[in-house]
C-alpha distance (Angstrom), angle and dihedral (degrees) to the residues before:
residue distance angle dihedral
K1 . . .
H2 3.80 . .
K3 3.80 89.4 .
N4 3.82 91.6 50.1
L5 3.79 91.4 49.2
S6 3.81 90.7 48.5
R7 3.79 88.1 55.2
T8 3.81 90.7 49.1
L9 3.80 91.9 49.8
R10 3.80 91.6 49.5
Q11 3.80 88.8 53.8
L12 3.79 88.4 49.1
G13 3.80 90.0 49.9
Q14 3.80 91.1 55.4
R15 3.79 90.9 50.9
L16 3.79 91.9 46.9
Q17 3.80 91.3 52.6
A18 3.80 89.2 51.2
A19 3.83 87.0 53.6
G20 3.80 92.1 55.5
V21 3.80 97.0 -98.4
D22 3.80 119.8 144.3
F23 3.79 122.1 -162.1
P24 3.81 133.9 179.0
P25 3.83 118.2 -83.5
D26 3.79 112.5 -90.8
P27 3.83 127.4 -167.1
H28 3.82 89.6 -135.9
N29 3.81 93.3 44.6
L30 3.81 91.9 -117.3
P31 3.82 122.9 149.5
C32 3.81 90.9 -134.2
P33 3.81 139.9 3.5
L34 3.82 114.2 -72.4
R35 3.79 115.9 -149.1
P36 3.83 122.4 -146.4
V37 3.80 115.0 -86.9
L38 3.79 111.3 -86.9
P39 3.83 102.6 -129.5
S40 3.78 127.2 -133.2
P41 3.82 115.5 -115.5
V42 3.83 88.7 -137.8
V43 3.80 125.9 42.7
E44 3.82 102.3 176.9
Q45 3.82 132.8 53.6
Y46 3.80 90.3 4.7
R47 3.82 101.9 130.4
N48 3.81 113.9 108.6
K49 3.82 91.9 -172.1
D50 3.81 131.9 41.9
E51 3.79 130.2 173.8
F52 3.79 111.9 -153.4
S53 3.79 120.0 -159.0
I54 3.81 126.6 -146.5
R55 3.80 120.7 -135.6
R56 3.78 141.9 116.4
G57 3.79 115.0 -55.6
P58 3.84 126.9 -123.3
K59 3.82 91.3 -85.2
G60 3.79 94.8 41.9
E61 3.80 95.6 -91.9
P62 3.82 106.7 164.6
K63 3.79 122.2 -122.8
T64 3.80 97.3 8.5
V65 3.82 112.8 177.9
G66 3.80 116.0 -143.8
F67 3.79 141.5 68.0
L68 3.80 128.9 -29.0
L69 3.80 122.1 -114.9
G70 3.79 128.4 -178.2
S71 3.77 140.3 57.9
P72 3.81 120.5 -114.7
S73 3.81 90.9 -167.8
G74 3.80 89.4 53.6
G75 3.77 92.9 48.9
E76 3.81 94.0 -105.0
P77 3.81 117.7 130.3
V78 3.79 114.8 -122.6
V79 3.79 113.0 -119.2
C80 3.78 134.2 172.0
V81 3.81 117.5 -121.1
S82 3.78 127.6 -162.9
P83 3.83 116.4 -102.1
E84 3.81 89.0 -136.0
R85 3.82 93.9 114.8
V86 3.80 98.9 31.9
V87 3.80 99.8 117.4
V88 3.82 96.5 -164.8
C89 3.83 90.5 62.2
K90 3.76 118.8 86.7
E91 3.78 115.3 -114.5
S92 3.81 89.3 -121.7
H93 3.83 90.1 56.5
R94 3.80 92.3 48.9
R95 3.78 92.0 49.0
L96 3.81 92.1 48.6
A97 3.81 90.1 51.8
Q98 3.81 89.8 52.3
V99 3.81 93.2 48.8
F100 3.81 90.7 48.7
Q101 3.81 90.7 48.8
E102 3.80 90.2 54.3
Y103 3.79 89.0 51.8
I104 3.81 97.8 50.2
Q105 3.80 92.7 42.3
R106 3.81 87.4 60.9
S107 3.81 90.3 46.7
P108 3.83 118.2 95.7
L109 3.82 88.8 -140.8
P110 3.84 113.7 99.0
G111 3.78 127.1 -131.1
C112 3.81 119.6 -93.4
Y113 3.79 110.3 -127.1
E114 3.79 114.6 -165.5
T115 3.80 91.7 -133.7
N116 3.81 90.7 76.0
F117 3.83 105.7 1.6
Q118 3.78 91.6 -132.7
G119 3.78 119.1 137.4
H120 3.78 129.6 33.4
W121 3.82 119.7 -104.0
K122 3.83 107.9 83.2
H123 3.79 110.4 166.0
L124 3.79 147.4 -42.9
V125 3.81 123.7 -122.9
V126 3.80 117.9 -160.3
R127 3.80 123.3 -167.5
S128 3.78 129.0 179.5
N129 3.78 142.0 172.8
S130 3.79 133.5 -139.8
A131 3.82 89.6 -93.8
G132 3.81 88.9 64.4
Q133 3.80 97.0 -111.3
L134 3.81 114.7 148.8
M135 3.80 133.6 -145.4
A136 3.82 119.0 -167.8
I137 3.80 122.4 -165.1
V138 3.81 115.0 -168.0
V139 3.80 113.1 -161.1
M140 3.80 119.2 -160.9
H141 3.80 135.1 175.3
P142 3.83 104.0 -130.7
Q143 3.83 94.0 -154.3
Q144 3.82 105.3 172.7
L145 3.80 97.4 -22.1
T146 3.79 112.3 136.2
P147 3.82 119.3 -126.8
E148 3.81 87.9 -104.9
E149 3.82 91.8 53.3
Q150 3.80 91.0 48.0
C151 3.78 89.5 49.8
R152 3.82 91.2 52.9
E153 3.81 90.2 49.9
K154 3.79 91.4 51.5
E155 3.80 90.7 49.0
A156 3.81 90.3 50.5
L157 3.81 91.3 50.2
A158 3.79 92.0 50.4
E159 3.80 91.1 47.1
H160 3.82 91.0 50.9
F161 3.81 94.9 51.0
V162 3.80 99.5 35.2
R163 3.81 104.1 39.9
G164 3.81 104.8 1.2
P165 3.83 134.4 68.7
G166 3.80 90.8 -60.1
S167 3.81 91.8 63.3
E168 3.82 87.8 87.4
C169 3.83 87.0 74.7
H170 3.84 90.7 63.8
L171 3.79 94.1 -145.6
S172 3.78 116.6 -155.8
S173 3.83 90.5 -164.8
L174 3.80 134.1 17.5
Y175 3.79 118.5 -170.5
F176 3.80 133.3 -178.2
Q177 3.80 127.4 -158.4
A178 3.81 126.7 -173.0
C179 3.81 102.1 -152.0
R180 3.81 125.5 176.6
H181 3.83 95.9 -174.4
S182 3.80 137.0 60.0
R183 3.78 86.5 -85.3
C184 3.79 133.7 -13.7
S185 3.77 134.8 -150.1
H186 3.79 120.8 -134.0
A187 3.81 87.7 -101.6
Q188 3.82 91.5 55.9
A189 3.80 97.0 42.4
P190 3.82 117.1 5.0
F191 3.78 120.2 -127.7
E192 3.82 106.0 -120.4
L193 3.79 117.5 -150.3
L194 3.81 108.5 -135.6
H195 3.79 98.3 172.8
G196 3.78 142.3 2.4
Q197 3.78 133.3 3.0
P198 3.81 121.8 -14.7
H199 3.81 95.8 -128.2
L200 3.77 144.7 28.1
E201 3.78 120.5 -136.0
E202 3.81 127.1 -142.2
T203 3.79 130.0 -172.3
L204 3.81 119.0 -141.9
G205 3.77 125.4 171.7
G206 3.79 91.3 -12.6
L207 3.82 93.4 -53.1
R208 3.81 127.2 110.6
F209 3.79 121.0 -131.9
R210 3.80 130.3 -168.3
I211 3.81 116.0 -136.6
S212 3.82 119.7 -155.7
P213 3.83 125.9 -171.0
E214 3.81 94.6 -90.6
S215 3.81 99.2 28.4
F216 3.79 116.7 133.0
F217 3.78 107.9 -125.5
Q218 3.80 126.7 162.5
V219 3.80 105.8 -93.4
N220 3.82 93.5 -135.7
S221 3.80 107.2 53.7
A222 3.81 93.4 -178.2
V223 3.81 93.5 62.4
A224 3.83 96.9 33.7
V225 3.81 89.7 83.6
Y226 3.81 89.4 56.8
L227 3.80 90.5 48.2
Y228 3.80 92.2 53.6
D229 3.79 90.8 46.4
A230 3.81 89.5 52.5
V231 3.81 88.9 53.0
R232 3.80 90.3 50.1
Q233 3.81 92.4 50.6
L234 3.80 93.2 47.5
L235 3.81 94.6 48.3
N236 3.81 92.7 40.1
P237 3.82 91.4 -169.9
G238 3.78 121.9 -158.6
P239 3.83 122.9 -136.1
H240 3.81 91.4 -95.7
A241 3.82 95.4 48.7
S242 3.79 123.5 115.3
L243 3.80 125.1 -154.1
L244 3.80 128.7 -139.8
D245 3.82 105.1 -156.9
V246 3.83 108.2 -161.6
C247 3.83 115.4 -164.8
C248 3.79 87.2 8.1
G249 3.80 97.5 174.5
T250 3.80 110.2 -171.3
G251 3.81 90.6 -11.0
T252 3.80 98.6 -103.3
I253 3.82 98.1 141.3
G254 3.80 98.4 42.6
L255 3.80 94.0 43.4
T256 3.80 91.2 48.7
L257 3.82 89.4 55.7
A258 3.82 97.5 35.5
H259 3.81 95.7 98.3
Q260 3.83 89.2 61.2
L261 3.80 95.3 46.0
H262 3.77 138.6 73.8
S263 3.81 90.6 -135.1
V264 3.81 144.6 -15.5
F265 3.80 125.6 -145.6
G266 3.80 117.2 -173.2
I267 3.80 130.8 -171.8
D268 3.79 130.7 -171.3
V269 3.79 136.5 164.8
S270 3.82 91.7 -130.7
A271 3.79 115.5 86.6
Q272 3.81 89.7 -161.1
A273 3.81 90.9 53.9
I274 3.81 91.7 51.2
E275 3.79 90.6 48.0
D276 3.82 89.3 52.0
A277 3.82 93.1 45.7
T278 3.81 91.7 51.2
Y279 3.80 90.6 47.7
N280 3.82 91.6 47.5
A281 3.80 91.3 53.2
Q282 3.81 90.2 52.6
L283 3.82 91.9 43.1
N284 3.80 90.3 57.4
G285 3.80 96.4 40.2
I286 3.80 92.9 -114.2
G287 3.79 110.3 153.7
N288 3.81 102.1 173.3
A289 3.82 97.5 69.0
K290 3.81 125.4 89.7
Y291 3.79 130.1 178.3
Q292 3.79 137.4 -160.2
V293 3.80 131.7 -171.9
G294 3.79 120.8 -130.5
R295 3.79 146.6 91.3
A296 3.80 113.4 -62.6
E297 3.81 94.6 -129.5
L298 3.82 90.0 55.8
L299 3.80 101.0 38.7
L300 3.80 100.1 42.9
P301 3.83 96.2 65.0
E302 3.81 90.8 45.2
L303 3.80 93.5 50.8
R304 3.80 98.7 45.9
N305 3.81 95.3 96.9
Q306 3.81 92.4 43.8
L307 3.80 93.6 51.2
F308 3.76 98.5 49.4
A309 3.81 101.7 135.8
E310 3.78 124.3 158.0
D311 3.81 89.1 -128.7
L312 3.81 108.7 35.2
C313 3.79 122.7 160.0
A314 3.80 129.7 177.7
V315 3.79 141.0 -146.0
V316 3.80 120.2 -159.6
N317 3.81 116.8 -166.5
P318 3.82 108.8 164.5
G319 3.78 130.0 161.2
R320 3.78 123.5 -95.2
A321 3.80 92.1 -73.2
G322 3.81 91.0 63.1
L323 3.80 123.0 -152.0
S324 3.78 125.8 -44.7
A325 3.81 118.3 -101.5
R326 3.82 87.7 -112.4
A327 3.80 90.9 57.9
I328 3.81 91.9 49.8
R329 3.81 90.5 49.8
A330 3.79 88.9 50.9
L331 3.81 90.7 52.5
R332 3.79 91.4 50.9
E333 3.80 88.7 53.2
Y334 3.82 88.1 62.0
S335 3.80 89.1 85.9
H336 3.81 90.8 176.4
I337 3.84 91.6 64.5
K338 3.80 102.8 99.6
R339 3.82 99.5 166.6
L340 3.78 126.2 40.9
V341 3.81 128.2 175.4
Y342 3.79 118.3 -158.8
I343 3.82 118.2 -164.5
S344 3.80 116.7 -160.9
C345 3.79 132.4 176.4
L346 3.82 90.1 -169.3
P347 3.82 108.6 33.9
E348 3.79 92.7 164.4
G349 3.81 90.2 59.6
A350 3.79 133.3 62.8
A351 3.81 91.2 -39.6
M352 3.81 89.3 73.3
D353 3.81 88.8 67.7
N354 3.81 87.4 57.2
F355 3.82 92.1 51.1
V356 3.80 90.5 53.2
E357 3.82 92.9 44.8
L358 3.81 91.1 52.5
C359 3.81 91.6 53.4
D360 3.82 102.2 32.6
S361 3.81 105.9 135.8
R362 3.78 99.7 -176.9
A363 3.79 117.4 121.1
R364 3.80 96.8 -105.5
A365 3.81 91.4 51.4
R366 3.81 92.9 49.4
K367 3.79 89.2 63.1
V368 3.81 90.2 74.6
G369 3.80 95.2 50.6
P370 3.79 142.9 -58.3
P371 3.81 113.4 -51.8
F372 3.79 122.6 -111.6
R373 3.79 123.6 -127.4
L374 3.79 123.1 -134.0
L375 3.80 105.2 -120.8
L376 3.80 109.4 168.7
A377 3.82 143.1 0.0
C378 3.80 120.8 -148.6
P379 3.85 117.5 -175.5
V380 3.80 120.1 -155.0
D381 3.81 120.0 -166.7
M382 3.79 98.5 -130.1
F383 3.81 91.7 154.3
P384 3.84 112.2 46.2
Q385 3.83 116.8 -171.0
T386 3.82 90.5 30.0
R387 3.80 134.6 83.8
H388 3.81 91.2 -116.6
C389 3.78 125.7 100.6
E390 3.79 134.6 177.2
L391 3.80 111.2 -116.4
V392 3.79 121.2 -155.9
L393 3.81 113.8 -162.5
L394 3.79 126.0 -168.1
F395 3.80 117.3 -149.2
G396 3.79 123.2 -175.2
R397 3.78 142.6 174.7
S398 3.78 134.5 -174.7
């Protein structure tokens, strides 16, 4: 993984040079120092969230629940394989997928394959916490089912998992979502609680966090604490520092650092995430953290005058698609941000554009604010047994 990240950073260095950025000579031709990969304390059964697809199995078995293999563009048929031997999945997740497969294979309703969006059963999302509690989210395409028919299906699901064969899974939460698209947010298609408690709760670094069906939460809880500590060390905030938490999710990073900060302000596009972050602050008795829902490129310009602190630092933790160019420009306009940490699970992807945009030193880029400099790269092995690695980058400017 270190070798792959070195290659990614060299590619970034070439792009930075093309954008007018100079950096000190390095024997490995890297634009900044690269620390050793911070290992995960667990390497098997570490995932606290799995999304299982539904499709034909390798031998044509209908409505197989598992993970997709194959490449249509490469001439390979796409099939669904059982998670039985996937070592990163918890045994409880694998068993729940099997029990759900047995249920839908007895159902007269067909699977919904995204190639044609016919059929009903789309996928199963399983979440869990370190206490072993399970949340299952069954996603179905309603097609032409009447509300009464959907209601009967939900009752049958609840019966199966509460009093039927699925009761062996001991679900803490069972949700249902009627989704007509590839995937739907809660705003597009509400998650309906069929059984149990509405949330799971996880404890990280001595803090308690509420987890909702669509909450973003680091998939490897055991190493998340190390990730947040790496962020703290890189930012090294003083007692008068404030933090701008961009794409804050459920507030885990900002709340973990809040006791060292004057204030935390988090933004996220997900209303559910902001609701969870606000709740989590109250749950932990943290009074110096505030949150607002909205798109980063729209909120950041509006908030600039409100967030004028002498010592303001920022954390950016977007999804794989990164931030829009408008959002990066808005961050550069916060000239009082001297330290910025960017967390990426796919640094070789769209996030690399963001890294370049933050540091672009050409004349036209300078008009939107002083450029940052890439100072340090810290990899964290969030995904053992895979080629992926979380990369934490520190940017700074004087």
